[in-house]
N, C-alpha and C positions, 0 to 999 in steps of 0.2 A: 530368494526364488520369487518370481512373479506369479502370484496366485491366480492371475487372470490369463495365464498362458494356456495353450491348448493341452499341453501335457498335464498340468495341474488340474485343469477343469475335467479332463477325462477321468483322472484318478478320483476326483471328488464325486463325479456322477456314479462311478462304480460302487462307491460306499453307500449310496442312497438305498434304502429298502425298496423293493419292487412295489409298484402300485397294483392293487387288486382291481383289474378292470374285467368284470365278468362278461358283459355283453360283447365287448370288443374281442376278447380272447376266444370266447366260445363260438360266436357266430360270424366273426370276421377275422379268422386266423391269417397271419401274415407270413409269407414265405420271403425271406430276405433276398433270395436269389431271383425270384420271379416277380415280386410285388414292389420292390423298392427301386426307384429310378432317380438318377441324378439330373433330371430335366424338370423344367417348370410345367410342362404339359405332357400328356401321355395319350397315345392312340389305343383305343380298346375296340376289339372286334366282338360283335354280338351275333350269335347264330341261334335262331329259333328251333327248338326241338319239335318232334312230332311223335305220335303214337300210331302211325299208319302201319298196316300189316301188308305183307306181300300177297299179290294175287295168284290164283291158280292160272296156269297157262297151258294151252294146247301143246303137246310135245312137238308137233311138226313145225311150229313157227319159231322155235328156239326160245327167245326171251322177249319180254315186253319192256321197253325203255321207260324209265320213270324220271321225273324231273329232279334235278339236283337242287337242294335247298340253298337259298342265298344267305347273305349275311350283311350286316351293317357295321360301319366303322364310325366311332365317335371320338371327338377330341375332348379330353378331360383336363381340367385345371383344378388342382386341390385348393381347398380353403386355406387361408393364411391365419395362423395363430402366432401372435407376437406380443409377449408381455414382459415387463421388466419391473424391478424394484429400485427406487433411488437409495443411494448410500452416500451419506455426507459425513463430514468430520464430526458433527455433533453426535451422530449415531455411534461413532467409535469412542467417544469420550464418556458416554453415559453407560451405566450398568446395564448389561443385557438381561434378557428374560432368564430367570433361574440362576443367575450369577450371584455368587456370595457377596454380601455387603462389604466384606473385607478382601475382595478379590485383588490379586496382583497382576491380572491380565494387562498386557500392553495393548496399545491400539492395533498393532499388527496381529496379535493373537485374537483379539475380538473381531477383527476383519475376517479372519479365516473361519471363525465360528459362524458369523453372520452369513458368509458365503454358502456354507453347507446348509444352513437353515433356509436361506432364500431359494436355493436350488430345489430343496425338498418341497417347499410351498408352491413354487412355480410348476414343478412336475405334477403335483397333486391337482392343481387347477386345470392343467392341460388334460390330464387323464379324465377328469369329470366331463370336460367338453367332448372328449372322444366317446365316453359312455353315452352322453346325450345324443351325439351324432349317430351312434350305432342304433339306439332305440328309435330315433326319429326315422331313420332309413327303413327299419323294420316295419314301422307303423304306416308310413306314407309311400313306401317304395321310392323314397327320395327325401329331400329336406330343403329347408330354406336356411342358408347360412348368413346371419346378420353380421356384416363386417362393420365394426364400430370405430369411432374416433374418440378423442378425449372429451369431446362434447357429446353428451348422451343423445341429443336429438339429431345428431348428424351421423348418418350411417348409410350403408348400401346393402340391400338384400340380394344375395346371389342364390338363385334356385338351382336345384339339380334333381332330375328324376330318372328312373331306370325303366321306363316304358314309353311307348309311342302313343299318341292320341291324348284325349282329355281325361278319359276314365282310367282309374287305377285297376288293372285286372286282378291284383292280389287283395283288393279290399272286399271283405265280406260284410254285407249289410243284413242284420237280422230282421225278421218280419215284425217282431214285437220285443218289448222289454223282457229280459229274462225273469222268469218266475220259478219258485220252488215247486217241486212235484209233491206227490204223496208217498206213503210207504210202498204202494204197489205200482206207481207210475211216475216216471221221471218228468221233470219240468221241460219247458220248451228249450232250455239251454242245451239239453242233451241232443236234441235234433239239430240245433245250430252247430254244435261241435262236430257232429257226424258229417254235416254238410261241408264244413271247413276241411275235414279229412278228405272228403271226396274231391275237393278242389285240388288237393295234392296228388292223390292216387290217379286221378284222371290224366295227369300230366306225367305219369310214370315216376312220381317221387314218393318216397316213404313218409309216413307221419309218425313221429316219435315223441315230440314234446309239445306241451301247451304252456306258454308263459302268460301269467295273469297278474293283474294288479292286486294289491293286498285286500281290497274290498271284495274283489271277485273270488279270491281264495277263501275268505270268510263265508261268502255266499255258498260256495260249493260244500264247505265243511258242515254247513247248517242244513243242507238239503236232506229231508227225511228219506228219500229214495236211496241216496248214496249210503247213508247209515244202515238202512235195512239190507241192501244188497251186500255190503261188506260183512254184515253179521250173518249172512246166509252161508253156512258151511257146505251146502250141497253143490255149490257152483263157485268157482274162483273167478271173480270179476275184478280183482285188484287188491291192493293193500295200502294202508295208510301208515307210513313210517317217516315222520318228519325228520329231515336231515338238513343241517345248515351247510350250504355250499360256500357262501361268502358272508360278509357282514350284512349284506342287504338282499341276498337271494337265498331261498330255501326250497327244498323239494318236499312236497307233501307226501308223495307216493306215486303209485301207478294205478291207473284206472282203465278199464276196458270199454271201448266205444264200438259196439257191433263188430267185435273181433280184433280191433286195433288197440293195442296197449299204448297209452300215452303217459309219459312222466309229467306230472303237474308241478310246474315251477312257479313260485310266488315271489314277487319283488316288492319290497317296501323301502327301497333306497331313495334318497332325496339329495338335492343339491340346492345351493343358493344362487338364484339368477341375478342378472345385472341390476335388478331393482331391489335386491335383498329379500326376495320372497322365497320361502322354502318350497321347492317344487319337486314332485316325484319324477323319477326317471320314466316309469311306466304310469301313464295317467290313469286316474280312477275309471273303472268300468271298461278296462282294456283287456283283450285276450289276443294272443298271437300264436298261430300254429307254426311249428317248425318241422323240417325234415330231420333235424338232429343237429349236433355241433357242426358248425361250418356252413349253415344256410338257414334261411327263413323262407316262408312261402306265402302265407296269407294272414291277414290281421283283421280284427274286429275292434277298431278304435272307438273311444268314447265320442270323438268328434272327427270329422273328415275335412281335409283342407286341400284345395287345389293348389298345385305348385307349378313352377316353371318348367322349361324344357332343356334338354341337353342340346348343345350345339353340334349338329350333324356335319361331318366334314366330307363324307363321300359314301357312296353305295357300292357294294360289290355283287357280283353275280355268282360267287361261290365256286368259280372254276379253279382247277389246280394246274 
């Protein structure tokens, strides 16, 4: 049997353990019927929502005509991820990792073992890139995808963003560095989180989760005001019950921000970048507000970066 045939490769892929991609699965769920395309480019329609109310109208004039909201159409081309591992005759003659010193494996048997291991390694690397892409999109409302070559200094940066204009409307900029409060008064971080929640609710979106970097999680857990409020049994402002969601994301618990209960999620996951540097998925000093699984809304990144533009293909007037 040809182990590189489509039939064999599909069977091998099914045997691979699933990769745990928290950010991609939780905030960018995929519907295979609606979201997977067999083309190299996709047209996406974008329509801006509003919170306008209906006016009161004098009965004798019937109704007042209101403007129909328009929409924009964008042409999207996905980033290209293409990696491979060389396999030579020398690899098949040498003892493999974990293989017995007195192994009787043939070159064909060793080839099958290496194929499964290579598929698992390649799949894990692709999943790490997808996780990085998800976090960057949540932080910057877009990202810069660096398409590399075999020469490290030869590459092409391809930007994408999900807003018009130069300023990211989902970026929240705090007035000052976060500081701890006292037992009787919260620090300025509490006011900033409440402002981030307001950015959501003012657009008709719920606020349910706050994803923070590991250092921000430690900062919140050390705040005297949080500890004092949680110890106050006369009012229920939240609870701390650390729960491990994945290997690199945990939930500290739920805390109330002016009537809004937010689940506090902490990420300490890292990956190795192209330079071999251990890099966190969620950069230090970062907080991201979410509407809940399936969407993000605003971010408080440690650094802000300007990114490129989508290629706009046409404008629509919203008529049906």
